[in-house]
C-alpha positions in Angstrom: 0.0 0.0 -0.1 0.9 3.6 -1.1 2.4 5.9 2.3 0.9 9.2 3.0 2.0 11.7 0.8 2.0 14.4 3.4 -1.4 15.4 3.5 -1.4 17.4 0.6 -4.3 18.7 -1.4 -4.8 18.1 -5.1 -6.6 18.7 -7.8 -7.5 16.3 -10.3 -8.2 16.8 -13.8 -9.3 14.8 -16.8 -10.9 14.9 -19.7 -13.0 12.1 -20.8 -14.7 9.0 -19.6 -11.7 6.8 -19.7 -9.5 9.4 -18.2 -12.2 10.0 -15.1 -12.3 6.3 -14.4 -8.3 6.4 -14.1 -8.6 9.7 -12.2 -11.1 8.3 -9.9 -9.3 5.3 -8.7 -6.3 8.0 -8.4 -8.1 9.8 -6.0 -9.8 7.2 -4.3 -6.1 6.2 -2.9 -5.0 9.8 -2.5 -8.5 10.1 -0.2 -7.8 7.2 1.7 -4.2 8.2 2.2 -5.8 11.3 4.3 -5.1 14.2 1.2 -7.5 16.5 0.7 -8.6 15.7 -3.2 -11.1 17.4 -5.7 -11.9 16.6 -9.1 -12.7 18.5 -12.2 -13.5 16.6 -15.2 -13.7 18.7 -18.1 -16.2 16.7 -20.0 -19.2 14.6 -19.1 -20.3 14.6 -15.3 -17.8 12.3 -13.8 -19.7 9.2 -12.4 -16.6 7.4 -12.0 -16.1 10.2 -9.3 -19.0 10.1 -7.8 -19.0 6.5 -7.2 -16.1 6.6 -5.0 -17.3 10.0 -3.3 -14.9 12.3 -4.8 -15.7 15.6 -4.5 -16.4 17.7 -8.0 -15.9 21.1 -8.6 -18.2 23.2 -10.0 -20.8 22.7 -12.8 -20.2 19.9 -15.0 -21.5 19.0 -18.8 -22.3 16.2 -20.9 -21.1 16.8 -24.8 -22.1 14.3 -27.5 -18.8 12.9 -28.1 -17.3 13.3 -24.8 -14.0 15.3 -26.1 -11.9 16.0 -28.8 -10.3 13.1 -30.8 -11.3 10.7 -33.3 -14.6 11.9 -33.9 -17.2 12.6 -37.0 -16.7 16.1 -38.1 -20.8 15.8 -37.5 -20.0 15.2 -34.0 -17.3 18.0 -33.6 -19.5 20.4 -35.1 -22.3 18.9 -32.6 -20.3 19.6 -29.8 -19.2 23.0 -30.8 -23.0 24.2 -31.3 -23.4 22.9 -27.9 -20.8 25.1 -26.3 -18.2 23.1 -26.1 -15.7 26.0 -26.1 -17.7 28.7 -24.0 -18.0 26.0 -21.4 -13.9 25.3 -21.4 -13.3 28.8 -21.2 -16.0 28.8 -18.3 -13.9 25.8 -16.6 -10.2 27.5 -17.0 -11.8 30.6 -15.1 -12.8 28.2 -12.5 -9.3 26.8 -12.1 -7.9 30.0 -12.0 -10.2 31.3 -8.9 -9.3 27.9 -7.2 -6.2 27.0 -8.1 -4.5 28.5 -4.6 -6.4 26.0 -3.0 -4.3 23.3 -3.8 -0.6 21.9 -3.9 -0.7 20.2 -6.9 -2.6 19.5 -10.0 -2.8 15.8 -11.1 -3.6 15.4 -14.2 -5.0 12.8 -16.6 -5.2 13.1 -20.3 -3.9 15.1 -23.1 -3.4 18.9 -24.2 -6.5 20.4 -22.9 -5.4 19.5 -18.8 -1.9 20.1 -19.5 -2.6 23.7 -20.6 -4.9 24.3 -17.4 -2.1 23.2 -15.4 1.0 25.5 -17.7 -0.7 28.7 -17.9 -1.7 28.7 -13.9 1.7 27.6 -13.3 1.0 25.2 -11.0 2.9 22.3 -9.7 1.6 19.2 -11.4 2.0 15.9 -12.3 0.7 13.8 -15.0 -0.3 10.5 -16.4 -0.2 11.1 -20.7 -2.9 8.3 -21.4 -4.2 10.4 -24.6 -1.2 10.3 -26.6 1.2 7.0 -27.5 3.7 6.6 -30.0 1.9 3.2 -31.1 -0.2 5.2 -33.6 2.7 6.5 -35.6 6.0 5.0 -34.3 7.0 8.3 -33.2 4.8 10.3 -30.9 3.7 14.0 -32.8 2.5 15.7 -30.0 -0.1 18.3 -30.9 1.1 22.2 -30.9 2.5 23.5 -28.1 1.9 20.4 -26.0 5.4 19.6 -25.8 6.0 22.7 -24.9 3.8 22.3 -21.7 5.7 19.2 -20.9 8.8 21.0 -20.8 7.6 23.1 -17.9 9.8 22.7 -14.4 6.5 22.6 -12.9 5.5 19.7 -14.3 7.3 17.0 -12.1 6.7 13.8 -13.7 5.3 12.4 -17.0 3.9 8.8 -16.5 3.2 7.4 -20.1 0.6 4.5 -20.9 2.8 2.4 -22.5 6.5 1.3 -23.0 7.4 2.8 -26.2 5.8 6.1 -25.5 7.8 6.7 -22.4 11.2 5.5 -24.5 10.2 8.1 -27.2 9.4 10.6 -24.6 12.4 10.2 -22.7 14.3 11.0 -26.3 12.0 13.5 -27.2 11.7 15.8 -24.1 15.4 15.1 -22.6 13.4 14.3 -19.1 13.1 10.8 -17.5 9.2 9.4 -18.5 7.8 6.5 -16.5 5.6 3.6 -17.7 4.1 2.2 -14.6 1.2 0.7 -16.3 -2.8 2.2 -16.7 -5.0 2.8 -13.4 -7.9 2.1 -15.3 -7.1 -1.9 -15.3 -7.2 -1.1 -11.1 -10.4 -1.0 -11.1 -11.8 -4.5 -12.1 -10.3 -6.9 -9.6 -8.8 -9.7 -9.5 -8.5 -11.7 -12.7 -10.3 -15.0 -13.1 -8.2 -18.1 -13.3 -8.1 -19.8 -16.5 -8.7 -23.0 -15.2 -11.8 -22.1 -13.0 -13.6 -21.3 -16.2 -14.5 -24.0 -18.8 -17.0 -22.3 -20.8 -16.7 -20.2 -23.6 -18.0 -16.3 -23.3 -18.5 -14.2 -26.0 -18.6 -10.6 -24.5 -20.4 -7.9 -26.3 -19.2 -4.3 -25.5 -21.2 -1.8 -27.6 -19.8 1.3 -25.8 -21.4 3.7 -23.2 -22.8 7.1 -24.7 -25.8 7.7 -26.1 -26.8 7.9 -28.7 -24.1 6.3 -30.6 -24.9 3.3 -28.1 -28.1 2.4 -30.2 -26.7 2.1 -33.4 -23.8 0.1 -32.2 -25.9 -2.0 -30.1 -28.6 -2.5 -33.3 -25.5 -3.6 -35.5 -24.4 -5.7 -32.6 -27.8 -7.7 -33.1 -27.6 -8.1 -36.8 -24.5 -10.0 -35.8 -26.2 -12.0 -33.4 -28.8 -12.7 -36.3 -26.0 -14.0 -38.7 -24.5 -16.0 -35.5 -27.8 -17.7 -34.3 -27.6 -19.8 -37.8 -24.0 -21.6 -36.9 -24.6 -24.5 -34.6 -20.9 -24.3 -34.2 -22.1 -21.3 -31.4 -25.0 -23.3 -29.3 -22.9 -24.0 -26.0 -21.0 -20.6 -26.4 -22.6 -17.8 -24.4 -23.1 -14.1 -25.8 -22.8 -11.5 -22.9 -24.1 -7.9 -23.6 -22.2 -5.5 -20.8 -24.2 -2.6 -20.6 -24.9 0.5 -19.1 -28.0 1.7 -16.7 -29.2 4.5 -18.8 -30.0 1.8 -21.3 -32.4 0.3 -19.2 -34.4 -3.4 -20.1 -37.3 -1.7 -21.5 -35.2 -0.1 -23.8 -33.6 -3.7 -25.0 -37.0 -5.1 -24.8 -38.7 -2.8 -27.0 -35.5 -3.4 -29.6 -35.6 -6.8 -29.2 -39.5 -6.8 -29.4 -39.9 -7.3 -33.5 -37.1 -9.9 -33.7 -38.1 -13.7 -33.7 -36.1 -14.3 -30.3 -37.4 -16.4 -27.8 -37.8 -14.3 -24.1 -36.1 -17.0 -21.1 -36.9 -16.2 -17.7 -34.3 -15.5 -15.1 -34.3 -14.8 -11.9 -31.6 -12.1 -11.5 -32.7 -8.8 -12.3 -29.8 -7.5 -13.6 -30.4 -9.7 -16.8 -32.2 -10.3 -19.7 -32.2 -13.6 -21.4 -33.1 -14.8 -24.8 -32.8 -17.7 -27.1 -32.7 -17.2 -30.9 -32.0 -20.4 -33.1 -28.2 -21.7 -32.2 -27.2 -18.3 -29.9 -28.1 -17.9 -26.2 -28.0 -14.0 -25.5 -27.9 -12.7 -22.2 -28.2 -8.8 -21.7 -26.7 -7.4 -18.4 -26.6 -4.5 -16.2 -24.3 -3.7 -13.5 -21.8 -6.8 -14.1 -19.2 -4.8 -16.4 -16.4 -6.2 -14.7 -17.6 -10.0 -14.1 -18.4 -9.9 -18.4 -15.0 -8.8 -19.3 -13.0 -11.0 -17.0 -14.8 -14.1 -17.7 -15.0 -13.7 -21.3 -12.9 -15.6 -23.6 -13.0 -12.9 -27.0 -14.5 -9.5 -27.1 -16.5 -8.3 -30.0 -16.0 -3.9 -29.4 -17.3 -0.9 -30.6 -16.1 1.2 -27.7 -12.4 3.0 -26.6 -11.5 1.9 -22.7 -13.5 -1.2 -22.7 -11.4 -2.5 -25.7 -8.2 -1.4 -23.7 -9.1 -3.1 -20.6 -9.6 -6.0 -22.5 -6.5 -6.3 -24.0 -5.2 -6.1 -20.3 -6.8 -8.9 -19.2 -5.1 -10.8 -21.9 -8.3 -11.2 -24.0 -8.2 -10.9 -28.4 -10.6 -8.1 -29.3 -12.5 -8.2 -32.3 -13.9 -4.5 -33.8 -17.0 -3.7 -35.2 -16.2 -0.2 -37.4 -19.5 2.1 -36.5 -20.9 5.2 -37.8 -19.5 7.1 -34.8 -19.2 10.0 -33.6 -16.9 8.3 -31.6 -16.4 4.7 -32.8 -15.6 5.1 -36.3 -13.5 3.4 -39.0 -10.6 5.9 -38.4 -10.7 5.3 -34.8 -11.0 1.6 -34.6 -7.9 1.6 -37.1 -5.7 3.8 -34.7 -7.2 1.5 -31.8 -5.9 -1.3 -33.5 -2.2 0.7 -33.7 -2.1 1.8 -30.3 -3.1 -2.1 -28.7 -1.5 -4.6 -31.1 -2.0 -7.4 -33.3 -4.8 -8.8 -31.1 -7.0 -6.0 -32.1 -8.9 -7.9 -35.1 -11.5 -6.1 -37.3 -13.3 -7.1 -40.7 -12.4 -4.0 -42.9 -13.1 -5.1 -46.3 -16.5 -4.3 -47.1 -18.8 -2.6 -49.2 -22.2 -3.5 -47.6 -23.3 -4.2 -44.0 -24.1 -7.9 -45.0 -20.6 -7.9 -46.2 -19.2 -6.3 -43.0 -21.6 -8.6 -40.5 -20.5 -12.0 -42.7 -16.6 -10.8 -42.6 -17.2 -10.5 -38.9 -18.5 -13.9 -38.5 -15.4 -15.5 -40.4 -13.0 -13.5 -38.2 -14.8 -14.4 -34.8 -14.8 -18.0 -35.9 -10.8 -17.9 -36.8 -9.9 -16.5 -34.0 -11.7 -18.7 -31.7 -10.1 -21.8 -33.9 -6.8 -20.2 -32.9 -7.3 -19.6 -29.4 -8.2 -23.3 -29.4 -5.3 -24.6 -31.8 -2.5 -22.7 -31.4 -0.9 -22.9 -28.4 1.1 -19.7 -28.1 -1.6 -17.7 -29.2 -2.6 -16.6 -25.7 0.9 -16.6 -25.0 1.0 -13.9 -27.1 -1.7 -11.9 -26.0 -0.6 -11.7 -22.5 2.9 -10.5 -23.6 1.3 -7.7 -25.4 -0.6 -6.7 -22.7 2.2 -6.6 -20.6 4.0 -3.9 -23.0 0.6 -2.3 -24.4 -1.1 -1.9 -20.8 1.2 -3.0 -18.2 0.5 -5.3 -14.8 -2.7 -4.5 -12.9 -1.3 -2.4 -9.7 -0.4 1.0 -11.6 -2.7 3.7 -9.7 -0.5 2.4 -6.5 3.0 2.6 -8.3 2.0 5.7 -9.6 1.2 7.3 -6.5 3.9 5.8 -4.5 6.5 7.4 -7.9 4.5 10.7 -6.7 5.3 10.6 -3.2 8.7 9.7 -3.8 8.8 13.1 -5.8 6.7 15.3 -3.0 9.3 13.7 -0.2 12.2 15.1 -2.0 11.0 18.5 -2.6 10.9 19.3 1.2 
């Protein structure tokens, strides 16, 4: 367990859903140590912080795309027309008013919270989760991010993977460390491979409305095709769904399909059967579903990263966005490595679905017949994601810098 960090006062600045998750896990430990911690989620309502009772500063706002990055032009324009720039300026002014309450800023994300720290000359640490050298072989930071990262107010940089740590150390002429990714720490202990003899496909349609609805519909079409194949009769198909996507909404979307409803005594689960397919729609079960799965079908961001970190191969379904687009999926494959698969050669949705089914079968056969396949997945996870326990390792390192400063 991490030691007390001299009862310091921290402001957590994070910029996105996955960033909030990592920030909340870091904040949780800091609070348990007795430190004063507040959070400022720059986009979104900061539900992860709320889960751990981390105080949130100011008013929050949810944007359709949940921030910047690989989003569609329509998604970016939608955010702009909904006041993203004005909102960011208000947040910047808020930080100006409260900055002196804190000893340090702890930044999780990208250039936006980095700028917040730099412009007010606060001492800060950064977990640079938004950028990776795996995207292009060498990290080309957006201007003027490299300038911000050279300030002497920045005490330490933590990269999201091994390659980025080496690359940035050379680019910035300062040590950059890879200690893992905190978003892995909320998953709990790993499931022993020997304890799980069944085969399960996890379906992750994402966590943001209304994009989730379109992703979900595409996955249902994939299930329709899967259901015709006898190979899947002993394979469980588990959907991990957010609370806002309620059971009544799911039932309404499925009612026009000829699926057979099956009674379940679990109030967090809907069960259906269609031909050879056994489908479970589940709520409040994400960690369990992901850990118990063998193969993941994904249209998600951080959840796919967690799957890779748990040594699970991932198959993507390219969507229409605004977040999980063709370009986002391609970038994610570069980020996470060769055990993220995707059917990319198609002209129609029918071709996409059929090619994805072929890919699922191919990966399952590799898992069962190639003795090195899962071992290679594990080795890939070590360098792309790192081991569980990153939150404590990062905070141990922060404690070292703070104690040497006093």
